[in-house]
C-alpha positions as CSV (number, residue, x, y, z in Angstrom):
1,M,166.2,171.5,-30.6
2,S,168.0,168.0,-30.9
3,P,166.7,165.8,-33.8
4,L,167.2,162.9,-31.5
5,G,163.8,162.5,-30.2
6,P,161.7,162.5,-33.4
7,L,164.2,160.3,-35.3
8,L,164.1,157.6,-32.7
9,L,160.4,157.9,-32.7
10,A,160.2,157.3,-36.5
11,T,162.6,154.5,-36.2
12,L,160.4,153.0,-33.6
13,L,157.4,153.6,-35.8
14,F,159.0,152.3,-39.1
15,C,160.3,149.1,-37.1
16,V,156.6,148.3,-35.7
17,G,155.1,148.9,-39.4
18,I,157.7,146.5,-40.7
19,Y,157.1,143.9,-38.1
20,G,153.3,144.3,-38.9
21,V,153.7,143.9,-42.7
22,I,156.0,140.8,-42.3
23,A,154.2,138.9,-39.2
24,R,150.6,139.6,-40.0
25,R,148.1,137.7,-42.2
26,N,145.3,140.1,-41.8
27,A,145.0,142.4,-44.9
28,V,143.6,145.2,-42.7
29,L,146.5,145.0,-40.1
30,V,148.9,145.0,-43.1
31,L,147.5,148.2,-44.3
32,M,147.6,149.7,-40.9
33,S,151.3,148.7,-40.7
34,V,151.9,150.5,-43.9
35,E,150.3,153.6,-42.6
36,L,152.6,153.4,-39.5
37,M,155.7,153.3,-42.0
38,L,154.3,156.3,-44.0
39,N,153.8,158.3,-40.7
40,A,157.3,157.5,-39.8
41,V,158.7,159.0,-43.0
42,N,156.5,162.1,-42.5
43,I,158.2,162.6,-39.1
44,N,161.5,162.0,-40.7
45,L,160.8,164.6,-43.6
46,V,159.7,167.2,-40.9
47,A,162.6,166.4,-38.5
48,F,165.3,166.7,-41.4
49,S,163.7,169.8,-42.7
50,N,164.1,171.4,-39.4
51,L,167.5,170.3,-39.0
52,L,168.7,171.4,-42.2
53,F,167.0,174.9,-42.6
54,P,166.4,176.2,-39.1
55,E,167.1,179.7,-40.1
56,D,164.8,180.0,-43.0
57,A,161.8,178.2,-41.6
58,A,161.5,176.2,-44.7
59,V,158.3,174.1,-45.0
60,S,159.5,171.9,-47.8
61,G,159.4,169.0,-45.2
62,Q,155.9,169.9,-44.4
63,I,154.8,170.0,-48.0
64,F,156.3,166.7,-48.8
65,A,154.5,165.3,-45.7
66,L,151.3,166.7,-47.1
67,F,151.9,165.0,-50.4
68,I,152.4,161.7,-48.5
69,I,149.3,162.0,-46.6
70,G,147.4,162.3,-49.8
71,V,149.1,159.4,-51.3
72,A,148.4,157.5,-47.9
73,A,144.5,158.6,-48.4
74,A,144.6,157.1,-51.9
75,E,146.2,153.9,-50.8
76,V,143.8,153.3,-48.0
77,G,141.0,153.8,-50.5
78,V,142.2,151.4,-53.1
79,G,143.4,149.0,-50.3
80,L,140.2,148.9,-48.6
81,A,138.3,148.2,-51.9
82,I,140.6,145.2,-52.4
83,V,140.1,143.9,-49.0
84,F,136.2,144.3,-49.3
85,N,136.4,142.3,-52.6
86,M,138.6,139.7,-51.1
87,F,136.2,139.4,-48.2
88,R,133.1,139.2,-50.7
89,N,134.7,136.4,-52.7
90,R,136.5,134.5,-50.0
91,A,134.9,135.3,-46.5
92,S,138.4,135.9,-45.4
93,V,141.0,138.7,-45.3
94,N,143.9,136.6,-45.1
95,V,146.8,137.8,-47.0
96,D,147.7,134.2,-48.4
97,D,144.5,133.9,-50.1
98,V,145.5,137.1,-52.2
99,D,146.8,135.1,-55.3
100,L,143.2,133.3,-55.5
101,M,141.5,136.3,-56.5
102,R,141.8,136.3,-60.1
103,W,140.0,133.0,-60.2
């Protein structure tokens, strides 16, 4: 199987995620964009694992993808806690107001 399809999909997802991080001001949408970028990395890991080790059926790419999913879950938990705290203090989830959280 050619790795071109998964790599193009991962590139598209990563570019959409970068655009979402740069262009959005809503913190929840920024977190969703970061999740898109992490999913693009997962697709790349699995695609390159299958490309480099097709005869061994190595699962190293899948194992790294599982670790990234765990890190993403922790990131969502911490990120949503920060967003809830920001909304409680400022009644807004605008990313530009993040520097005001310490006051």
